[in-house]
C-alpha positions as CSV (number, residue, x, y, z in Angstrom):
1,M,117.9,115.6,250.8
2,S,117.6,119.2,250.0
3,S,121.3,119.7,249.5
4,L,121.6,116.9,247.2
5,I,118.7,118.1,244.9
6,I,120.8,121.7,245.3
7,K,123.8,120.1,243.8
8,R,122.1,118.6,241.0
9,S,120.9,121.6,239.8
10,I,123.9,123.7,239.8
11,K,124.5,124.5,236.3
12,H,127.9,124.5,234.7
13,P,129.2,125.0,231.2
14,F,131.2,122.2,231.2
15,H,129.4,118.5,229.9
16,I,129.9,115.3,232.4
17,V,130.0,112.5,230.2
18,D,127.4,109.8,230.8
19,P,129.0,106.1,231.0
20,S,129.5,104.6,227.8
21,P,131.2,101.4,226.7
22,W,133.1,102.7,223.5
23,P,136.3,103.4,225.0
24,Y,136.4,100.0,226.5
25,L,135.1,98.0,223.2
26,V,137.4,100.6,221.1
27,S,140.9,99.8,222.9
28,I,140.1,96.1,223.0
29,S,139.6,96.2,219.0
30,A,142.5,98.4,218.0
31,F,144.6,95.9,220.3
32,Q,142.9,92.9,218.3
33,M,143.5,95.2,215.3
34,L,147.3,95.4,216.3
35,L,147.9,91.7,217.1
36,G,146.4,90.2,213.9
37,L,148.7,93.0,212.1
38,T,151.7,91.5,214.1
39,L,150.7,87.6,213.2
40,Y,149.8,88.7,209.4
41,M,153.5,90.2,208.9
42,H,154.8,87.0,210.5
43,Y,153.4,84.7,208.7
44,Y,151.3,83.3,211.7
45,Q,148.0,80.9,210.2
46,K,144.8,83.3,210.8
47,G,146.5,86.5,211.3
48,L,144.5,88.0,208.5
49,L,141.6,87.1,209.6
50,I,142.0,88.2,213.3
51,L,143.4,91.7,211.7
52,T,140.2,91.9,209.6
53,L,137.9,91.3,212.0
54,G,140.0,93.6,214.5
55,L,139.2,96.6,211.8
56,I,135.4,95.5,211.2
57,C,135.2,96.1,215.1
58,T,137.4,99.0,215.5
59,V,135.1,100.9,212.6
60,I,131.8,99.7,214.1
61,T,132.3,100.6,218.0
62,T,134.0,103.9,216.9
63,C,130.9,104.8,214.6
64,L,128.8,104.3,217.5
65,W,131.0,106.5,220.0
66,W,130.8,109.4,217.2
67,R,127.6,108.8,216.8
68,D,126.6,109.4,220.6
69,I,129.0,112.5,220.2
70,V,126.6,113.8,217.5
71,R,123.7,113.3,219.3
72,E,125.5,115.0,222.2
73,A,126.3,117.9,220.5
74,T,122.8,118.2,218.0
75,Y,120.2,116.9,220.4
76,E,121.0,117.3,223.7
77,G,122.6,120.5,223.3
78,H,126.1,119.8,225.7
79,H,128.6,121.4,223.6
80,T,128.9,124.6,225.2
81,L,131.5,127.2,224.4
82,I,134.1,125.7,227.1
83,V,133.0,122.3,225.5
84,Q,133.6,123.4,221.7
85,N,137.0,124.8,222.9
86,G,138.0,121.5,224.4
87,L,137.5,120.0,221.5
88,R,139.0,122.1,219.0
89,F,142.5,121.8,221.4
90,G,141.8,117.9,221.2
91,M,142.1,118.3,217.2
92,V,144.9,120.0,217.4
93,L,146.9,118.1,219.5
94,F,145.6,115.3,217.2
95,I,147.2,116.9,214.2
96,V,150.0,117.4,215.9
97,S,150.8,113.5,216.5
98,E,150.0,113.4,212.8
99,V,152.6,115.4,211.9
100,M,155.1,113.5,214.3
101,L,154.0,110.5,212.5
102,F,155.2,112.0,209.2
103,F,158.0,113.6,210.4
104,A,159.4,109.9,211.5
105,F,158.9,108.9,207.6
106,F,160.2,112.2,206.4
107,W,162.9,111.6,208.9
108,A,164.1,108.3,207.2
109,Y,163.6,109.3,203.6
110,F,166.0,112.7,204.4
111,H,168.4,110.4,206.3
112,S,168.8,107.6,203.2
113,S,168.7,110.6,200.8
114,L,171.3,113.2,202.0
115,N,173.7,110.2,203.0
116,P,173.2,107.4,199.9
117,V,175.0,104.3,201.3
118,P,177.7,102.5,198.9
119,E,175.0,99.9,198.7
120,I,172.6,101.7,196.5
121,G,175.4,103.2,194.4
122,A,176.2,106.3,196.7
123,V,173.9,108.3,194.6
124,W,170.0,109.3,195.2
125,P,167.7,108.0,193.8
126,P,169.6,104.7,193.8
127,K,171.0,103.2,190.8
128,G,168.5,101.3,188.7
129,I,165.6,102.9,190.2
130,E,163.4,105.0,187.2
131,V,162.0,108.1,189.1
132,I,158.0,109.2,188.3
133,N,157.7,112.5,186.2
134,P,156.7,115.1,189.4
135,Y,155.2,116.9,186.3
136,L,152.6,114.7,184.9
137,I,150.2,112.9,187.9
138,P,151.8,114.8,190.9
139,L,151.6,118.1,189.5
140,L,148.2,117.3,188.6
141,N,147.1,115.9,192.2
142,T,148.8,119.1,193.6
143,T,146.1,121.3,191.5
144,L,143.7,118.8,192.4
145,L,144.2,119.0,196.3
146,L,144.9,122.8,196.7
147,T,141.9,123.5,194.6
148,S,139.8,121.3,197.2
149,G,141.3,123.5,200.0
150,A,140.0,126.3,198.2
151,S,136.5,125.0,197.7
152,L,136.5,123.9,201.1
153,T,137.4,127.3,202.5
154,W,134.6,128.3,200.4
155,S,132.0,126.1,201.9
156,H,133.2,127.3,205.3
157,S,132.7,130.7,204.9
158,A,129.4,130.2,203.4
159,L,128.4,128.6,206.3
160,I,129.4,131.1,208.8
161,G,127.6,133.9,206.5
162,G,124.6,131.7,206.5
163,Y,124.4,130.2,202.8
164,R,123.5,127.2,203.2
165,I,123.3,126.0,199.5
166,E,126.7,127.1,198.6
167,A,128.4,125.3,201.9
168,I,126.7,122.5,200.6
169,S,128.0,123.4,197.3
170,G,131.3,123.5,198.0
171,L,131.5,120.5,200.3
172,I,130.5,118.6,197.5
173,M,133.0,120.0,194.8
174,T,135.7,119.3,197.7
175,M,134.6,115.6,198.0
176,I,134.8,115.2,194.3
177,L,138.3,116.6,194.0
178,A,139.4,114.1,196.6
179,T,138.1,111.4,195.1
180,I,139.7,112.4,191.5
181,F,142.9,112.9,193.4
182,T,142.7,109.1,195.0
183,L,142.1,107.4,191.7
184,F,145.0,109.4,190.1
185,Q,147.1,107.9,193.0
186,V,145.8,104.7,192.4
187,Y,146.9,105.1,188.6
188,E,149.8,106.2,189.6
189,Y,150.8,103.0,191.9
190,F,149.1,100.8,189.4
191,N,152.0,102.0,186.6
192,A,155.0,103.0,189.0
193,P,158.1,101.7,187.4
194,F,159.0,100.7,190.7
195,N,157.7,99.1,194.3
196,I,157.8,98.8,197.5
197,S,160.4,96.2,198.1
198,D,162.8,98.2,195.6
199,G,165.1,99.1,198.3
200,I,164.6,102.3,200.5
201,Y,163.4,104.4,197.7
202,G,160.7,102.2,197.3
203,S,159.8,101.5,200.7
204,T,160.0,105.1,201.7
205,F,158.5,106.6,198.7
206,Y,155.3,104.4,199.1
207,M,155.3,104.7,203.0
208,L,154.8,108.3,202.6
209,T,152.5,108.6,199.7
210,G,150.5,105.4,200.9
211,L,150.4,107.3,204.1
212,H,149.3,110.4,202.9
213,G,146.6,108.7,200.3
214,F,145.3,106.8,203.1
215,H,145.2,110.5,205.3
216,V,142.7,111.7,202.0
217,I,140.6,108.6,202.6
218,V,139.8,109.5,206.0
219,G,139.4,113.2,205.5
220,T,137.1,112.5,202.0
221,L,134.9,110.4,204.7
222,F,135.5,112.6,207.4
223,L,133.9,115.8,205.0
224,G,131.4,113.0,204.1
225,V,130.1,113.0,207.2
226,S,130.2,116.9,207.6
227,L,127.9,117.0,204.6
228,W,125.2,114.5,205.7
229,R,125.2,116.6,209.0
230,L,124.7,119.9,206.8
231,S,122.1,118.5,205.0
232,E,120.2,117.8,207.8
233,N,120.8,121.0,209.6
234,H,123.2,119.6,212.2
235,F,125.1,123.2,211.8
236,T,124.7,126.7,212.4
237,R,126.6,129.9,211.6
238,S,128.1,129.6,215.4
239,N,128.0,126.1,216.0
240,H,129.8,123.7,213.4
241,I,132.6,122.2,215.6
242,G,132.5,118.9,213.6
243,Y,132.8,120.7,210.2
244,E,135.4,122.8,211.6
245,C,137.7,120.1,212.8
246,A,137.2,118.4,209.4
247,A,138.1,121.4,207.5
248,W,141.5,121.4,210.0
249,Y,142.3,117.9,208.9
250,W,141.8,118.9,205.5
251,H,144.1,121.5,205.2
252,F,146.5,119.4,207.3
253,V,146.4,116.8,204.5
254,D,147.0,119.4,201.9
255,V,150.0,120.9,203.7
256,V,151.7,117.8,203.8
257,W,150.8,116.8,200.6
258,I,152.6,120.1,199.1
259,F,155.5,119.1,201.3
260,L,155.7,115.7,200.0
261,F,155.7,116.8,196.3
262,I,158.2,118.9,196.4
263,V,160.7,116.7,198.6
264,V,159.8,113.2,197.4
265,Y,158.5,114.1,193.8
266,I,160.4,117.3,192.9
267,W,164.1,117.5,194.8
268,G,164.2,113.4,195.4
269,E,163.9,113.1,191.6
270,G,167.8,113.9,191.6
271,V,169.4,115.3,194.7
């Protein structure tokens, strides 16, 4: 009995996570979402219903899972320096996986644009495709995203320096710029002279810009949670791993857009 007490009293810098139902439920919800998407794409009845229920269940369970992580970090004090480094490493691996995802679609774009087949006129852009002027909305969106990255860096630096009001102001500015970017992207989609079904150009264009737009929305939500936690004094000058991960994710979104703007909008206008 005494040895058991001694073992339980040993202190270590690692966090032994309590048993949780969320990984199990998230995996089931994600599988349901994938199944529903597959059925919907093959025109099966109730495929959209299964997809919608899977999406709702995935969102709810992930939010509850992240709630527990915030509780462990903020109120229970389990996020030691070693745990924080592990979370940083996990975020880096996640961003690397996102890089591979975008790489796949850029590969499809380069494969078709550098060697256009006779079926599309042996030219890029394909014959009959009227491209979007890169120096109008795309250039404006580039300015918005770069400015949002600068305001986020200002906010992060203010947080490290102990200037809480400035940190909140910079984060709000970043979210406003991100929302304006998304609205302009939607406007561009509604007024584009081609759609996703217009051959390889339309499919690669909308997959790349749409995937990036989805990441902008997720990043905006990520920053919104960070703003709420910042206003609730969850972050300190030395312990703000959640905010740090959100900032890394947003800068990744910025870099992807710069590459996308140069390759798809400017270079792809007339290879």
